[in-house]
C-alpha positions in Angstrom: -13.7 -11.7 57.2 -14.2 -14.8 55.8 -14.4 -15.2 51.9 -15.5 -18.4 50.3 -15.1 -19.7 47.0 -18.4 -20.9 45.2 -19.2 -23.0 42.0 -20.1 -20.2 40.0 -16.6 -18.2 40.0 -14.6 -21.5 39.5 -17.1 -22.0 36.4 -16.3 -19.0 35.0 -12.4 -19.2 35.7 -12.5 -23.0 33.8 -14.4 -21.4 30.7 -12.1 -18.6 30.6 -8.8 -20.8 31.1 -11.0 -23.7 27.9 -11.4 -20.0 25.7 -8.0 -19.2 26.1 -6.6 -22.7 25.2 -9.4 -23.1 22.3 -8.2 -19.9 20.6 -4.3 -21.0 20.9 -4.9 -24.5 19.4 -7.2 -22.4 16.7 -4.5 -20.3 16.0 -2.2 -23.3 16.0 -4.4 -25.3 13.5 -5.2 -22.9 10.7 -1.6 -22.1 10.8 -0.9 -25.4 10.2 -3.5 -25.8 7.4 -2.0 -23.2 5.6 0.9 -24.7 6.2 0.2 -27.6 4.3 -2.2 -25.9 1.9 0.7 -23.8 1.0 2.8 -26.6 0.1 0.7 -28.8 -1.8 0.0 -25.4 -4.1 3.3 -25.4 -4.3 4.3 -28.8 -5.2 1.2 -28.1 -8.1 2.8 -25.6 -9.2 5.8 -27.5 -9.3 3.9 -30.3 -11.2 2.6 -27.9 -13.6 6.1 -26.3 -14.5 8.0 -29.8 -15.7 5.0 -30.8 -17.7 4.8 -27.5 -19.0 8.0 -27.7 -19.8 8.0 -31.1 -21.1 5.4 -29.9 -23.3 7.2 -26.7 -25.0 10.4 -28.9 -25.0 8.8 -30.9 -27.8 9.7 -28.2 -30.1 9.9 -24.8 -28.9 14.1 -25.7 -27.9 15.0 -25.7 -31.7 19.3 -26.8 -32.9 19.9 -24.6 -35.6 21.5 -26.4 -38.7 24.9 -25.0 -40.1 24.2 -23.5 -43.5 27.6 -25.4 -44.5 28.9 -28.4 -43.8 27.9 -32.2 -43.4 25.2 -31.1 -41.2 23.6 -29.2 -44.3 21.6 -32.1 -46.0 19.3 -32.2 -43.0 17.9 -28.9 -44.4 14.7 -31.0 -45.7 14.1 -32.3 -41.8 14.0 -28.7 -40.3 10.7 -27.8 -38.4 9.2 -25.3 -41.2 8.1 -23.0 -38.3 11.5 -22.7 -36.5 13.9 -23.7 -38.9 15.6 -26.1 -37.1 15.7 -29.5 -35.0 13.7 -30.5 -32.4 12.7 -33.3 -30.1 9.6 -33.5 -32.6 12.3 -33.9 -35.8 15.5 -35.1 -34.1 14.0 -39.1 -35.0 14.2 -37.9 -38.8 17.2 -36.5 -39.0 18.6 -40.1 -37.2 15.8 -41.6 -40.1 17.4 -39.9 -42.7 21.1 -41.5 -41.8 19.8 -44.8 -41.7 18.6 -45.2 -44.9 21.6 -44.0 -46.6 23.7 -46.7 -44.0 20.3 -49.2 -45.4 21.8 -48.2 -49.5 25.2 -48.3 -49.2 24.9 -51.7 -47.3 23.0 -52.7 -50.6 25.7 -51.3 -53.0 28.5 -52.9 -50.8 26.9 -57.2 -51.1 26.3 -55.9 -54.5 30.1 -54.9 -55.5 28.9 -51.7 -56.7 30.7 -49.7 -53.1 32.7 -46.5 -54.6 32.7 -44.4 -51.7 29.3 -45.4 -50.6 29.7 -47.4 -47.2 32.6 -44.5 -45.9 29.4 -41.3 -46.9 26.8 -43.4 -44.5 29.1 -43.2 -41.6 30.4 -39.5 -42.3 26.1 -38.9 -42.4 25.7 -40.9 -39.2 28.3 -38.9 -37.7 26.4 -35.9 -38.5 23.4 -36.9 -37.6 25.5 -37.4 -34.3 26.5 -33.6 -34.4 22.8 -32.4 -35.0 21.5 -35.1 -31.8 24.5 -33.0 -29.9 23.4 -29.8 -30.8 20.5 -30.6 -29.8 21.3 -31.8 -26.5 23.1 -29.0 -25.4 20.2 -26.5 -26.3 18.2 -28.4 -23.4 21.1 -28.0 -21.4 20.6 -24.5 -21.3 18.7 -23.5 -18.4 17.9 -20.1 -20.0 15.2 -20.7 -22.1 13.7 -23.6 -20.1 13.7 -22.0 -16.6 11.6 -19.4 -19.4 9.0 -22.4 -19.9 8.7 -22.9 -16.3 8.2 -19.9 -14.9 5.3 -19.1 -17.9 3.2 -22.1 -16.6 4.3 -22.0 -12.9 3.1 -18.9 -12.7 -0.7 -20.0 -14.1 -1.0 -21.9 -10.4 -0.5 -19.3 -8.2 0.5 -19.9 -4.2 -1.0 -17.4 -1.8 1.7 -18.7 1.1 4.1 -17.6 -1.2 6.0 -13.9 -0.9 6.6 -11.7 -4.1 4.1 -12.9 -6.9 3.1 -16.0 -5.1 4.9 -17.9 -7.6 7.3 -20.6 -8.0 10.2 -19.7 -10.0 13.2 -22.5 -11.6 16.9 -22.5 -10.4 19.5 -24.1 -10.9 20.3 -26.9 -14.4 17.9 -29.1 -15.5 18.3 -32.7 -15.6 17.7 -36.1 -17.9 16.5 -39.3 -17.9 15.9 -41.5 -20.5 12.8 -43.5 -20.0 10.1 -45.9 -21.7 13.7 -47.8 -23.6 12.3 -50.1 -25.9 9.1 -48.3 -26.5 7.9 -47.3 -30.1 9.5 -43.7 -31.1 7.4 -41.2 -33.6 9.0 -42.0 -36.7 8.0 -45.2 -39.1 9.3 -47.4 -42.1 8.3 -49.6 -44.8 9.1 -52.1 -46.7 9.0 -50.6 -49.9 11.8 -48.2 -48.9 14.5 -51.1 -48.4 16.9 -51.2 -51.3 16.6 -54.4 -52.3 12.7 -53.8 -52.6 10.9 -55.2 -55.7 7.5 -53.1 -56.7 6.9 -57.0 -59.0 6.3 -58.9 -56.0 6.4 -56.2 -53.2 9.0 -58.4 -50.9 12.0 -57.5 -50.0 14.6 -59.5 -47.9 16.4 -56.8 -46.0 12.7 -56.1 -44.5 11.6 -59.9 -43.7 15.6 -60.6 -42.3 15.7 -58.0 -40.4 12.1 -55.7 -39.6 11.3 -57.6 -36.2 15.0 -56.0 -34.8 14.2 -52.6 -36.0 10.2 -52.3 -35.3 7.2 -52.7 -33.8 3.9 -52.0 -35.3 2.1 -49.3 -33.6 -1.4 -47.2 -33.8 -0.7 -43.6 -35.3 -3.6 -41.2 -36.0 -6.8 -41.3 -37.5 -6.8 -45.6 -36.7 -4.4 -45.7 -38.9 -0.9 -47.9 -37.8 3.0 -48.7 -38.9 6.2 -49.8 -37.9 7.9 -47.6 -35.8 11.3 -47.7 -34.5 12.3 -48.5 -31.8 13.5 -46.3 -29.2 16.7 -46.4 -27.3 17.8 -49.7 -28.2 20.5 -51.7 -29.5 20.9 -53.1 -33.0 19.2 -50.9 -35.5 21.7 -51.7 -38.1 21.3 -52.9 -41.9 22.7 -56.0 -40.6 22.8 -57.9 -37.5 25.7 -59.8 -38.6 27.8 -57.0 -39.9 29.2 -54.6 -37.5 30.3 -52.2 -40.2 27.4 -49.3 -39.8 27.2 -47.9 -36.9 23.8 -48.2 -34.4 21.3 -45.8 -35.2 19.5 -44.9 -31.8 15.4 -42.8 -31.8 13.6 -41.4 -29.1 11.1 -43.1 -27.9 8.2 -41.2 -28.2 4.8 -43.1 -28.1 2.7 -42.4 -31.1 -0.6 -40.4 -29.6 1.2 -40.1 -26.3 0.8 -37.0 -24.3 3.4 -35.3 -21.9 2.9 -36.4 -18.5 4.9 -36.7 -15.6 6.5 -39.5 -13.9 8.0 -40.4 -10.5 11.0 -39.4 -9.3 12.8 -42.8 -8.4 11.4 -44.3 -12.4 13.1 -40.9 -13.1 16.5 -41.8 -11.3 16.6 -44.9 -12.3 16.6 -43.9 -16.0 19.1 -41.2 -15.5 22.0 -43.0 -17.1 21.8 -44.6 -20.1 24.3 -47.5 -19.6 22.9 -48.7 -16.4 19.9 -49.8 -15.0 17.0 -52.0 -17.3 16.8 -52.0 -20.5 20.4 -49.9 -20.8 21.7 -49.2 -24.5 25.2 -48.0 -25.6 24.4 -44.7 -27.1 27.0 -42.5 -26.1 26.0 -39.0 -26.1 21.8 -39.5 -25.9 19.5 -36.9 -26.3 17.2 -37.2 -23.7 13.2 -37.6 -23.5 12.8 -37.1 -19.6 13.1 -33.6 -18.2 13.2 -32.1 -14.5 13.8 -28.7 -13.5 13.3 -27.6 -9.8 11.9 -23.9 -8.2 12.5 -22.2 -5.4 9.7 -21.1 -3.0 9.9 -17.9 -0.4 7.2 -19.0 2.7 4.8 -16.0 3.3 5.1 -16.7 7.2 8.3 -16.9 8.2 10.4 -16.1 4.7 12.2 -19.5 4.5 13.3 -20.4 1.1 12.6 -24.0 -0.4 13.1 -26.2 -3.3 10.4 -28.3 -5.2 11.0 -30.6 -7.6 8.7 -32.4 -10.1 9.5 -35.2 -13.2 8.1 -34.9 -17.0 8.3 -37.2 -20.3 8.3 -35.7 -23.6 5.8 -37.1 -25.6 4.6 -36.4 -29.5 1.3 -36.4 -29.3 -0.1 -37.0 -32.6 3.3 -36.0 -34.3 4.4 -39.2 -36.1 6.3 -39.4 -39.5 7.6 -41.9 -42.1 11.2 -42.6 -42.6 12.7 -40.4 -45.3 15.2 -38.2 -47.2 13.0 -35.0 -47.9 15.3 -33.5 -50.0 16.8 -36.9 -51.9 16.3 -36.6 -55.6 17.7 -38.3 -58.8 19.4 -36.3 -61.5 18.7 -37.6 -65.4 21.8 -36.8 -67.7 21.3 -36.5 -71.1 24.5 -36.9 -73.1 27.3 -34.0 -73.4 26.5 -30.3 -73.5 26.6 -28.3 -76.6 25.9 -24.8 -77.4 22.8 -24.0 -79.2 23.5 -22.4 -83.0 21.2 -21.8 -85.5 21.3 -21.4 -89.5 22.7 -18.7 -91.1 21.0 -17.4 -94.8 18.0 -18.3 -94.8 16.0 -20.9 -97.0 18.6 -20.1 -99.7 22.2 -22.4 -98.6 25.2 -23.4 -99.7 23.7 -27.2 -98.5 21.3 -26.7 -101.1 23.3 -26.3 -103.7 26.7 -28.7 -102.6 25.0 -31.9 -101.2 22.8 -32.3 -103.9 23.8 -33.8 -108.1 24.2 -32.3 -110.3 26.2 -28.9 -110.0 28.0 -27.1 -112.2 31.6 -25.6 -110.1 33.3 -22.3 -112.3 36.5 -21.6 -112.4 38.9 -18.9 -112.5 41.9 -18.5 -114.9 41.7 -22.2 -115.2 41.6 -23.2 -111.1 38.4 -24.0 -109.6 36.7 -22.3 -107.6 33.9 -23.1 -104.8 30.9 -22.0 -106.3 27.7 -23.8 -107.0 24.9 -23.5 -108.9 22.7 -26.3 -109.3 20.5 -27.1 -112.8 17.1 -26.6 -110.2 18.3 -23.3 -109.8 17.2 -21.6 -113.4 15.5 -23.2 -116.2 18.7 -22.6 -118.6 21.8 -23.3 -116.0 24.0 -23.7 -119.3 22.9 -20.3 -120.4 23.1 -18.4 -117.6 26.6 -19.3 -117.2 27.5 -18.9 -120.8 26.2 -15.5 -120.2 28.3 -14.6 -117.0 31.8 -15.8 -119.6 30.6 -14.0 -121.9 29.9 -10.5 -119.8 33.3 -10.9 -118.4 35.1 -11.4 -122.2 33.1 -8.4 -123.5 34.0 -6.4 -120.0 30.3 -6.1 -119.2 28.9 -6.9 -115.0 28.2 -10.3 -115.3 25.4 -11.4 -113.0 26.5 -14.0 -110.6 23.8 -13.6 -108.2 22.4 -17.1 -108.7 26.3 -18.4 -107.3 26.2 -20.0 -103.9 29.2 -19.7 -101.6 30.5 -22.4 -100.3 34.2 -21.0 -99.0 35.0 -17.4 -98.8 37.9 -17.2 -102.0 38.6 -13.4 -100.8 37.4 -11.4 -97.2 34.9 -9.8 -99.6 32.7 -13.0 -100.7 29.5 -13.7 -98.1 28.3 -17.4 -97.5 24.9 -18.2 -99.1 23.5 -17.4 -102.1 24.6 -14.2 -104.1 27.7 -14.2 -101.3 29.8 -14.3 -104.6 32.3 -10.6 -104.6 31.7 -9.1 -107.9 35.5 -9.0 -108.7 35.9 -12.8 -108.5 32.7 -12.9 -110.4 34.3 -10.8 -113.0 37.5 -13.5 -113.3 35.2 -16.3 -114.0 36.1 -17.6 -117.6 35.1 -21.2 -117.2 33.0 -24.0 -115.9 34.0 -27.8 -115.5 34.8 -29.7 -118.5 33.7 -28.9 -122.1 31.8 -32.2 -123.2 31.0 -31.3 -126.8 30.9 -28.0 -126.9 29.1 -27.7 -123.8 29.8 -27.3 -119.7 29.6 -30.1 -117.6 28.4 -30.6 -114.2 29.8 -32.1 -111.3 27.8 -34.9 -110.4 28.1 -35.2 -106.2 27.1 -39.4 -106.3 29.3 -39.8 -109.4 32.4 -42.1 -107.2 34.8 -41.7 -110.6 34.0 -37.9 -111.1 31.9 -36.5 -108.5 32.5 -35.8 -104.5 32.9 -38.9 -103.7 36.2 -39.4 -105.7 39.0 -38.2 -103.7 40.9 -37.1 -106.5 38.3 -34.8 -108.1 38.8 -31.1 -108.5 36.2 -30.4 -106.5 37.3 -32.2 -103.2 41.0 -31.3 -103.9 40.1 -27.3 -103.8 38.1 -28.0 -100.8 41.2 -30.1 -98.5 43.1 -27.1 -99.9 40.7 -24.1 -98.4 41.8 -26.4 -95.2 38.5 -28.2 -94.8 39.4 -31.7 -92.9 41.5 -30.9 -90.4 39.1 -31.5 -87.5 36.7 -31.0 -85.1 36.2 -31.1 -82.0 34.2 -34.4 -82.0 36.4 -36.6 -84.3 34.1 -36.1 -87.4 35.8 -34.9 -90.6 35.1 -31.8 -92.4 31.4 -30.8 -93.8 32.5 -27.4 -95.5 29.2 -26.6 -97.1 27.0 -27.0 -93.9 30.1 -25.0 -92.0 30.1 -22.7 -94.2 26.5 -22.1 -94.7 25.1 -22.6 -90.9 28.4 -20.8 -89.7 29.0 -23.3 -86.8 31.8 -25.6 -85.3 30.4 -29.4 -86.7 28.5 -31.0 -85.2 26.5 -30.3 -82.4 23.4 -31.8 -81.0 21.5 -28.7 -81.2 20.5 -27.6 -84.8 18.5 -25.0 -87.1 17.7 -22.3 -84.7 18.3 -24.2 -81.6 15.7 -27.2 -82.2 17.4 -30.8 -80.2 18.2 -33.1 -82.8 18.5 -36.9 -82.2 22.4 -38.3 -83.0 20.7 -39.7 -86.4 21.3 -36.1 -87.9 25.0 -36.6 -86.6 25.3 -39.9 -88.5 24.2 -38.3 -91.3 26.1 -35.1 -91.3 29.8 -36.9 -90.6 27.9 -39.3 -93.9 27.8 -36.1 -95.6 31.1 -34.4 -94.8 32.8 -37.2 -95.5 31.3 -37.7 -99.0 31.9 -34.1 -99.8 35.7 -34.7 -99.2 35.7 -38.1 -101.2 35.9 -40.5 -98.7 34.1 -43.1 -97.8 31.2 -43.1 -94.6 32.9 -44.3 -91.8 30.5 -43.8 -88.9 32.1 -43.2 -85.5 30.5 -43.0 -81.9 29.8 -40.4 -80.9 27.3 -39.7 -79.1 25.0 -36.2 -78.7 22.0 -37.7 -76.6 18.7 -38.5 -76.8 15.6 -37.0 -78.2 12.0 -37.4 -78.8 12.0 -38.9 -82.8 9.2 -38.1 -84.8 7.2 -40.3 -86.6 8.3 -39.1 -89.7 8.2 -35.8 -92.0 7.6 -34.0 -94.9 9.7 -33.0 -97.6 12.4 -29.6 -95.8 12.0 -26.2 -98.0 15.1 -25.5 -96.4 18.1 -27.5 -95.1 17.1 -27.5 -91.4 18.1 -30.4 -89.5 15.3 -33.1 -88.8 14.4 -31.6 -85.6 12.7 -33.8 -82.7 9.0 -33.7 -81.7 10.4 -32.4 -78.2 13.6 -30.7 -77.1 15.3 -34.1 -75.8 14.0 -37.3 -74.5 10.2 -38.3 -72.6 11.8 -41.1 -71.2 9.3 -44.6 -70.2 10.9 -47.5 -68.5 9.4 -51.0 -69.0 7.9 -51.8 -65.6 7.9 -55.6 -66.6 10.1 -58.2 -64.9 12.7 -59.2 -67.1 12.3 -56.3 -69.8 15.5 -54.3 -70.2 15.2 -51.1 -68.5 13.5 -52.9 -65.8 16.5 -52.7 -63.7 16.4 -49.1 -63.8 12.7 -48.7 -63.6 13.2 -50.7 -59.7 15.7 -49.0 -58.6 14.2 -45.8 -59.4 10.5 -46.7 -57.8 12.8 -47.6 -54.4 14.5 -44.7 -54.5 11.4 -42.5 -55.2 9.6 -44.0 -51.7 12.7 -43.2 -49.7 11.9 -39.8 -51.3 8.3 -39.6 -50.7 7.1 -42.5 -48.7 3.1 -41.9 -50.1 4.1 -41.1 -53.9 1.6 -43.3 -55.8 4.0 -45.3 -57.4 3.7 -44.2 -60.9 6.7 -43.8 -62.0 5.4 -43.3 -65.9 3.2 -40.7 -65.0 6.2 -38.9 -63.3 8.6 -39.7 -66.3 6.0 -38.1 -68.9 5.6 -35.0 -66.9 8.4 -33.2 -68.9 11.4 -34.3 -71.0 15.7 -34.3 -70.3 16.7 -31.9 -72.2 20.0 -32.7 -74.9 23.0 -32.3 -73.6 21.0 -31.6 -70.2 20.1 -32.3 -67.0 16.9 -33.0 -65.5 15.9 -33.9 -62.0 13.0 -35.9 -60.0 12.5 -34.2 -56.3 10.1 -34.2 -53.9 8.3 -30.1 -55.1 7.0 -28.4 -52.2 5.4 -26.2 -54.5 3.4 -29.1 -56.3 2.9 -31.6 -52.7 4.3 -33.8 -54.6 6.9 -35.7 -57.0 8.5 -33.6 -60.0 10.6 -33.9 -63.3 11.8 -30.8 -64.3 15.4 -29.9 -65.9 18.0 -28.2 -64.2 17.3 -24.7 -64.2 13.4 -25.2 -63.5 14.3 -27.6 -60.5 17.0 -25.0 -58.8 13.8 -21.9 -59.2 11.2 -24.6 -58.0 13.1 -26.0 -55.3 16.4 -23.3 -54.4 18.3 -26.4 -52.4 19.1 -28.1 -55.1 21.7 -26.4 -56.0 23.8 -27.0 -53.1 24.1 -30.6 -53.4 23.1 -30.8 -57.6 26.7 -31.6 -58.7 27.4 -34.1 -56.1 29.0 -37.3 -57.6 27.8 -40.6 -56.7 29.3 -43.2 -54.2 28.5 -46.1 -56.8 30.3 -47.7 -59.1 30.0 -46.6 -62.7 28.4 -49.6 -64.8 31.1 -50.9 -67.2 28.3 -52.0 -69.3 25.1 -50.1 -70.3 22.7 -51.4 -67.9 19.7 -51.2 -71.3 19.9 -50.9 -75.0 16.6 -49.8 -76.7 15.2 -49.0 -79.8 17.9 -51.0 -81.9 17.3 -51.8 -85.8 16.6 -49.8 -88.9 15.1 -46.0 -88.3 11.6 -45.2 -90.7 13.4 -44.2 -94.0 10.2 -41.5 -93.9 12.2 -39.8 -91.4 15.9 -39.5 -93.0 15.4 -40.3 -96.8 12.9 -37.8 -98.1 12.0 -37.0 -101.4 11.9 -33.5 -102.6 13.9 -31.8 -99.9 14.4 -28.4 -101.4 13.7 -29.4 -104.8 16.2 -32.0 -105.3 15.3 -35.9 -105.2 17.2 -38.2 -102.3 19.3 -35.4 -100.4 20.9 -38.4 -98.5 21.1 -40.9 -100.2 22.5 -43.8 -97.4 23.5 -47.3 -98.7 22.5 -49.3 -96.3 19.9 -49.1 -93.3 20.6 -46.4 -90.5 20.6 -48.5 -87.0 21.0 -46.4 -84.1 21.0 -47.9 -80.4 19.8 -45.9 -77.2 21.6 -46.9 -74.2 20.8 -46.0 -70.2 22.9 -46.7 -67.6 21.7 -46.3 -63.5 24.7 -45.4 -60.7 23.2 -46.0 -57.9 24.2 -43.5 -54.6 23.7 -43.9 -51.6 22.1 -40.4 -50.6 24.6 -39.0 -49.1 23.8 -35.1 -49.8 20.5 -35.9 -50.9 21.9 -37.7 -54.4 19.7 -41.3 -54.5 21.4 -42.4 -58.2 22.1 -41.2 -61.2 20.8 -42.2 -65.3 22.9 -41.7 -67.7 21.6 -41.9 -71.2 22.9 -41.3 -74.8 22.5 -42.9 -78.8 24.6 -44.1 -81.2 25.3 -45.7 -84.6 25.0 -49.3 -85.0 24.4 -49.6 -88.5 27.1 -52.6 -88.9 25.6 -54.3 -86.0 21.7 -53.7 -86.2 20.6 -55.8 -83.4 23.5 -54.7 -80.6 22.0 -55.5 -77.3 23.8 -55.4 -73.9 24.9 -58.5 -73.6 27.4 -58.4 -76.3 30.7 -56.6 -74.7 29.4 -52.9 -75.4 31.4 -50.3 -72.9 30.4 -47.1 -71.6 33.6 -44.8 -71.9 32.2 -41.8 -69.2 34.3 -38.5 -69.1 33.7 -35.0 -68.6 32.7 -33.9 -71.8 30.8 -36.7 -72.1 29.8 -40.4 -72.5 30.5 -42.7 -75.3 29.7 -46.3 -76.1 32.5 -48.3 -77.6 30.3 -50.8 -80.2 31.6 -54.4 -80.4 34.2 -55.0 -83.3 33.1 -58.6 -83.7 29.3 -58.1 -84.7 27.8 -59.4 -87.5 25.5 -57.6 -89.6 22.3 -58.8 -90.1 21.4 -57.7 -93.4 22.1 -60.4 -96.4 24.3 -57.6 -97.9 26.8 -56.7 -95.3 27.9 -53.5 -94.2 28.5 -50.7 -97.0 30.1 -48.5 -95.0 33.3 -48.8 -92.5 30.8 -48.8 -89.2 32.3 -50.6 -86.1 32.6 -53.9 -87.6 
């Protein structure tokens, strides 16, 4: 049998063969398409992981500042949500260090460097330690891997085994990109240490700003001068290598994190190589890459995928500042509060006014007094005591006032004579014409002005005039009646007393010991003076309207206090750049307590600058307690920066007729002149201290027109500051000095 191949059969074979080939090709095409699609998805997952990593690293990786040590001074910068330093605020650390260097440079140029240059270097070193700590945290793969995996998992790839995700592997790599672009921190001319608020100008800004910053838009359409990032030459002076360069990270305002090419990333991975190289030895990176590992679902092979991303700040921009910076105000040496004894019945009334009777016991004078105003018939009253003693009866000594205890049974004050001592009284004063004679305190021949008078000798023998902590002589009746060590800067019932009161006390006590008044330069602080007073019913000191001084510094160029005004305004702009510049309003918030301290600082609770006394300041800002005792690193001025309020004081304040029922208890023979002085000591900002204002007051009776142009010296000591008035000043009143004072 012969078989023949037909056309139909051949066609069937060809069709079947073609179908087989097409099927194989289709399977291969599907496999190839899946392979390419899976790779694209895997790369996209790597891109998403690294981009998310860059975004999260901005605030998610933090270096926590040590609680103590040099880095603690940056605690005002720490992110409030994390209490750490991260990529978003690391430039603030650098800016604080830069401000300290600027201040130290200006202080050195002014000849006021007293450790500021050295302190600025320590702050720069501390800032670098913070930067190193942040870089170390970034280099730790654990936290970065978590960020990478969390974002990569949101873009799953079906061709990968397991959960279909890309997992971070290895350690991160870094790069330093956009060199010379701006950072996310700005600075203004107001923060320059030579800024003059009257002109709004700064030579330091004009000479250097172009090498430090460039103008760039910020949030809300605003613009500012932002520091360059990864750039050499950001120093207080281009011609001075004393201070190290300050480096910032390029974090362009309003920019978002974005992917970059592998070639650009690699070209900028070495700071000292490539275009726009810079010399930051241990820089903080601004670009990150982390590889992801994938396992294929097709052939179980492992592959690595990498992407590269740069960190940007979005709208998170800042102004250079020292957020926990502060200015300390010191008002004289500290003094303990003290109250008055015996209420309105004080021996002061009887001793310091005239005339008085001075009883004796068996021919010896006793320090008991009675004033003629105390009874309508003083002579009869005293005679009744003597007569009662002679008759063996109990005398009435209730109107006698005790200035010193004759025996331990006596009680200071009115009516304090022990009955046995009262019974020993057998005479009183010189007898003239058969009647007792009062002692006249103002009679230089026979009264308390006479060193040889019986009263003064008895006071001397009783132990007065042996010295006290302020170098003032005895004030026997005051010391006894008030039961306090004289003369404190606080008065009756803790009310504050101006230095003029100390002068009064000095005069009275010296007259009480029979000496002419010799005024000293003891300083007890400054307080706001009342505009006058009415007569006092009891011997309270002249108290102030406040418990200290309410300060005002004249903003007029050429005014005595303008240098302090200028310095304080500029330093406050370093603390809070958005301050309104109203120093008068700030100083008017509170007073500076006598013998105490007050602080100017930014209050987070008040959301602005405040002036508070020490205890209130610490309660409001607990961080202050770690820095408030910092010594300034600038030189203290040898002469007061300003002397104000010189000239005679209002006699209505000091010499009021009718005090305690007596005519003129103070009776000062010459004008009473007080000079209030102020001194500004700059500080660089090391440990957040930006300056100290010292203040005090001193008697200038013999030099009422004293000014800072004369040879007035400040003597600083741990116990307080004193002012030495020139010895060659001439009295301006025609009568000359009636008391031996500084001249």
